[in-house]
ROVEX-29413 format. One record per residue (C-alpha): x, y, z; residue in one letter. Coordinates in steps of 0.001 Angstrom, whole numbers, plus 524288, in hexadecimal, padded with zeros to 5 digits. Layout:
<nodes>
XYZA...
</nodes>
This chain:
<nodes>
F1A93556D8A032FFF23F254CC29FFEBKF2FD45521E9F93DKF31C8544ED9F0FAYF24CF548419EA3CNF280054C189DC02PF1F27556C59DD15AF26BE55C7C9E94DYF2EE05647A9E1C7EF266C56B039D768GF1AD856D4C9E0BDLF16DD57BE99DEF9EF099157CC19E56CVF0409576C09F175VEF6575789F9F6CADEF26E572B8A0234LEE8F957CDBA0774SEDB2D57995A0D42NEDFF056D84A1396NEE12256751A20FBQEEF3C568F1A2203IEF2C4568BEA3035NF01895689CA334EQF0AC45711DA37BCDF113157B6AA2EA4AF1F135754AA3000SF1AC4567B2A2ABEKF11B756E5AA1F17VF1DBA57530A18E1FF264C56875A1A36QF2A9E56323A0CB8NF217D56DC5A051BMF25CF56DC79F68DPF318A577F69F4F3PF2C4257E749E8D3NF1EF8581F29EBF0LF189858D949E5DEKF0B4558D889ED40EF08E7588069FA7DLEFAC4587E4A0023DEF7EF5820CA0E7BLEECD158AB2A119ESEE0F158681A192EDEE7B757B83A2119NEEB41579BFA2EF4KEF9C457ACAA2E18IEFEAB57F7AA3B8DRF0B1C58380A41CFGF15A458D93A3CE8SF1CFC58ECEA2FFCFF2952587C9A2F9EPF347259164A30FBNF3C3F591CBA2827PF31D859088A1F11FF3392585F4A1459PF38A758C69A0717LF2F2158E7A9FC8EFF37065956E9F211EF2C99595D59E848NF20995973A9EF4EIF178F5A1A09EB8EQF0AF959EAF9F2F2RF0A655990FA00C0FEFD4A59884A07ECDEFC3559270A15A0IEF0A959A78A1A91SEE4EA59538A22E0DEED7A58BA3A2B95NEF12258CD6A3939NEFFA459079A3940MF0645598F0A438DNF13C059EA2A4758GF1BF45A823A3FF4PF1D505AA14A325CLF29985A523A2BD5PF335C5AC82A2266EF2D1E5A8F3A15AEFF36FD5B167A0CDCSF41265A6C0A0C4ERF377859ADDA098EAF2D1D5A0D7A01FFIF348C5AC849F995PF2AF65AD009ED6CLF1DEC5ABED9F591IF122F5B3959EFA0KF073E5AFF79F824EF088C5ACBEA072FLEFD0A5A916A0DF8DEFEEE5A57FA1BC4LEF1E95ABB3A21FDSEE6E85A6CEA2A9DNEEFB559E13A33BAQEE6E559F2BA3FB9REDF59592D9A3DB0QEE01D58F7DA4D26TEE4D0597CDA5812EEF295592CFA55BBQEF2965974BA4892GEF8095A4A8A4299GF05D65A89AA3CC2LF0BDF5B17CA47B1TF171C5BBD1A48ECGF1A3F5C4ECA3E53TF1B5E5C4ECA30F8IF29DD5C4B3A2D4CSF319E5CFF7A2410PF34465C2BBA1CE5DF27DC5C466A16A3FF2D955CF82A0E40IF36555C726A075BRF2B2D5C089A00DCLF2BE75C8E09F545NF22B05C1459EC09EF17D65C16B9F720LF0A9E5C5BD9F0E7LF01FF5BFBA9FC05VF04845C067A0AE5LEF9305BB75A140FNEFCFD5B923A2195LEEE2F5BC3FA26C6AEE8965B5D1A32B3SEF3F75B306A3A56NEFA055B8BBA4704NF05965C07EA404ELF09A65CD4DA4850TF10295D639A3EE3SF15465D6F8A2FFBFF20F95DE57A2BC6PF1FFB5EBBAA244FSF28865E4F9A197DDF1C315DE13A145ALF1B385EA9DA0C42GF25D35E71DA03FDNF1F435DA809FEC6LF1B3F5E3BC9F41ELF15625D8149EAACRF0B5F5D3F99F651LEFD465D3BA9F16DKEF60A5CF969FD92REFAFF5D1A8A0B89LEF23C5CCA2A1627DEF6395CC43A240ELEE80E5CBDDA2A4ESEE4835C742A36D5SEF0FB5C6BDA3DC3NEF6A35CD10A4A14SEFE875D793A4292LF000F5E1E6A4C64SF08865EE6AA452FQF05A45F909A3C48SF04155F729A2E6EIF10595F89EA2792PF1074603D6A1E38TF18F45FC09A144FEF0D1E5F48EA10E2LF09375FFECA0859GF14E15FC529FFAFNF0B645EE6B9FBEDLF06BF5F55B9EF68AF028C5E9909E78BGEFADB5E3539F436LEECC85E0659F164NEE8CA5DCBAA003FEEEE595E18BA0CA1LEE71C5DAC0A1845DEEC9B5DDB1A2629LEDEE35DD1EA2D15SEDC725D733A39F3NEE8FF5DA49A4047NEEED95E3CCA4B89LEF3D75EC5DA42FCLEF5725FB1FA4724SEF96A60966A443FDEF553610F2A38D4SEF1AB60A49A2BC1IEFE3660E82A2312PEF94B61813A171DSF03C060FDDA0F0EEEF9AE6054EA0CBALEF20D60E68A0462GEFD8260B899FACANEF7D75FFD89F8CDLEEBD0604729F08BAEEA075FF7F9E3A5GEEDC95EF8D9E534AEE8975EF7F9F2E0LEDB045E8EF9F2E0EED9115E6A8A0182VEDF425ED60A0D76LED9BC5E6C9A1A87DEDFE45EDDFA2772LED3FF5EAD6A2FB9SED26F5E6C7A3D94NEDE925EC14A4243NEE3165F720A4AE8REE6B160170A40ABLEE5D060F8BA4489SEE64061DA0A3FF7DEDEAA62267A336CTEDCDB619D5A268FIEE79761F4AA1C54PEE3B962816A1272SEEBA4620D0A0907AEE09961635A092BFED82861F1CA0000EEE0696185C9F4BASED98960C4B9F937FECD22610DD9F3EAVED14A6128D9E550DED726606169E59ESECBEE5FEC99EB08GED2135F8DC9F70ETECABF5F23CA022DSECE805F877A0F28IECB5F5F1F5A1C0CYECF045F968A28D5LEC2C65F5A2A3216DEC65E5F1D3A3E89GED2665FAF0A41EENECBD46024FA4B11VED65C60C5CA4EF5NED5C96117AA3FFALED30362153A4050SEC67662689A3927DEC33C62B38A2F6EPEC9146226CA242DTECD4D62990A1735PEC15462DEBA10BALEC2B6626BAA048DVEC26361A13A0B2ALEB53A61C69A0F22CEAF5B61B2FA0267FEB85260F169FDFAHEAF8D602B19FF60SEBBA35F9BBA0142GEBD616022AA0E0BFEB85D5F904A1A2EDEB6106067EA2287LEADDF60CB7A195CVEA1F960B16A225CNEA8EC60ED8A2E17DEA37761BD9A31FFTEB06D61FD4A3A44AEB8BA61D7BA2F53MEAE7B621E3A2430CEA6F362D2AA29FBPE99A062C8FA2239PE99BA63BD6A21C7EEA77263C4FA1DCCREA2E563284A1243NE978E63B0EA0E29AE9FE96472AA0E40LEA9CD640E7A043BKE9EDF63C959FC5DEE997F64A349FB63FEA74864F449F841YEA7966460A9ECD7DE9A41649639E798SE9CDC657D69E822TEAAC16566E9E2B3KEB1AF659739EEB9GEBEF165A1D9E6B8QEBA47666CA9E078EEB50266DBA9EB51WEBAF667B429EE99TEBE27678189FCB4NEBE4C668E0A00E9AEC80266A0CA0BBEDEC8EA65D62A13A9FEBE32656E6A0CD3WEC16C64697A0AE9LECD20648AAA14F6DED14163AF1A18B9HECEF863C1AA279DYECA6E64A94A29ACMEBD1F64A3FA2F13SEB23E650B0A2599PEAF9365954A2EDFCEBBC866212A2B5DFEB8636608AA1D22WEB68466D85A1632HEA7F967085A163AGEA4AB6673BA203AVE9FD0668DDA2E59TE9E5C65FC4A381DCE974E65FFAA45C4DE9D8F6644AA526BSEA45C6557BA53BCSEA89265687A46D8NEA1C164888A4366TE95E264B5AA3AA4TE9607654C1A2ED6VE8B9465FA4A30F0TE8E9066A48A2628EE941D669AAA188BIE9654677A8A120ANE9C5A676C3A05F0LE9613682AA9FF5DAE9CB9687529F3B4NEA77767E279F3A7NEA7B0678FA9E654GEA0CF66C429E760LE9AA4667499DD3DSE954D658B49D892GE8A94653489E036TE859E651FB9EE93IE885B6444A9F287SE7C8363CAD9F8EBKE84AB6385CA03C2NE8425645B5A0951IE793A64042A11F3SE8412638F5A190AGE85E064579A2027LE7B81642FFA28F3TE7D7664FBCA31B3SE7FAB6597CA28AELE7919667B5A2BFBKE7D8266F76A211EVE809466BF0A1244LE84CE67843A0B62DE8A35675019FC85LE85A3680F39F679SE8B55688829EC83DE924967D599E612NE90DC675959D88CDE8A57669FB9DE4AIE8294662AA9D4B5KE777D6580F9D4B6GE6C7D656369DD32SE6AE5658309EBF3VE6C3364A549F139PE5FD56461C9F8D5SE689E64263A034FEE6C3B6506AA0762VE5DB564F6BA0C3AGE610C6457AA152DHE6B0964DBCA1DCELE60C1650B0A280FSE6917659A9A3067DE6ABB66339A24F0LE67BA670BFA28C4VE6EAA67860A1E38RE6EE967386A0E79LE74C067BBBA053CRE7708677059F735LE7310683A39EF20SE7AF3688AB9E39FFE7EFD67A439DE50NE7C0C672259D209EE714266AAB9D89ELE6751664A39D174TE5B5165BF89D21AGE4FAB65BEA9DBCDEE50CA65B0F9EA4CVE494764E9E9EF28PE3C886523F9F527SE402764BC8A02C6DE4D64651EDA022FFE49AD65B82A0E38FE41F96518FA1765EE4DD364E28A1EEAQE53EA65C2AA1F50LE4BD865FC5A2A3CQE572E66878A305DNE597267059A2277LE58F567FB2A2625KE609E68427A18FALE5F9267D4EA0C10IE6562685379FF4EQE630467D649F295LE624B689939E90CHE6B6C68AC79DDB9AE6AF267E019DA0BNE61A1676F19CEDCRE5A9766DCD9D877IE4CAD66E789DB8DRE42B6669859E690GE3A9366D8D9F216TE3ED8672349FFC3IE337866D89A08F5PE2A69676AEA117ASE2FBE67A9FA1DE2VE2754674DFA2A02TE2ADA67AA4A36E6WE283F6736DA4293AE21B667B96A4E85EE2D8867BB7A5671EE35A668127A4ACEDE2C8B68DE5A4889WE33F2696D1A5303EE40D26934DA4B67RE3BA8694AAA3DE3KE36A36A1E5A4161DE45F36A46EA44E0SE49DE69FFEA3768LE4B886A90EA2AD1SE44096A281A1EFDFE4CD76AC44A15FDTE59456A58EA1D6EAE5DEE6989EA214DEE5181691C9A2137YE4CB56957CA13A7HE522168A68A0ACASE52E768CBC9FB88SE5118682BE9F1E7FE50FF689AF9E409IE54546839D9D73BAE5A83689B19CC63DE50F3684D49C25ACE435C6844A9C202GE3A1D687BD9CE47NE3FE6689A39DBBCPE3AFF67EAA9E4C8SE2F676805F9EE08EE330D686679FB6CFE2A7C68811A0534K
</nodes>
């Protein structure tokens, strides 16, 4: 730029992006028009360090020098570009020598007008907690650096933030629950591929209602499980991780919701964020407390319907929901619980017909009670294998092995 050009003083926008500018940064910034409002030098081959002190651009609001090959430390920008709103210095690692280095200075907090700060894909090592004071910030991207610290709780102050990307760094320690304060405006929270540990904060459940996309994959030290509500959030990247979102716990939540668990007589510990379902009221697990084997919720104020996803409790041996107010039909999926030994659904408001193939997979069933409902169907005849005859003779047909299937209306079902 030539100072004697008549347009020099009045030039407000310079866009030299997507060219082949192959110069040292110290030369690029020489004789830049002083009254610029926008400067775009992205996608070139600019190299070297920022001049320090940085040239004075008192009116500039947007500065983009992304996708170049600059290195060295960040200059102090607050004096030079006090009105900046969008600052993009990202992706300087075009060659092995590229990438801005050092720390992000507290000087940045003086950029009070800043809306977008993108320093992604550099070699920066830390950032100050004071970034949480940039209250106008809409987008903060520090991804793909070498940040090795904990996440400052102060970032939870950025209530207007739309995107927070700290992925692909070396961030450690626990995730601050204060980040839950960002729900509402926040659209994307990406903390993936770091070294974060401990549990995912229960405060993150607020992101479900706001529809925030949450990325946490690649943090191998995070404790499982995740808060239950996140396992039903389509924007959560660990929703299919069976350690973070155990399928049986998911199935129990859907059962709770479908039977109006908030109205149960006793729902102690149900839907607890971190407690194993094995300690929820009415739930029994195997000896290792890993698999649900029994649900005993008789006379407990259940209503609504039985969730079809109860079939996810693949090791269930006992299902006792008797003496409640459950309506609708008996889901055919109950017939998929092949380990079931005792099934008690009596004294409810169940209706409809039990499918003819309902009992085909229930080969271990010893007790079935469906009476005092309004359902109909047929229990197949019992065929005894030769090796079971001795056991048959030891059982009382008037006790446990005699299943009942009696309708309140019409003719009783056939039982042989």
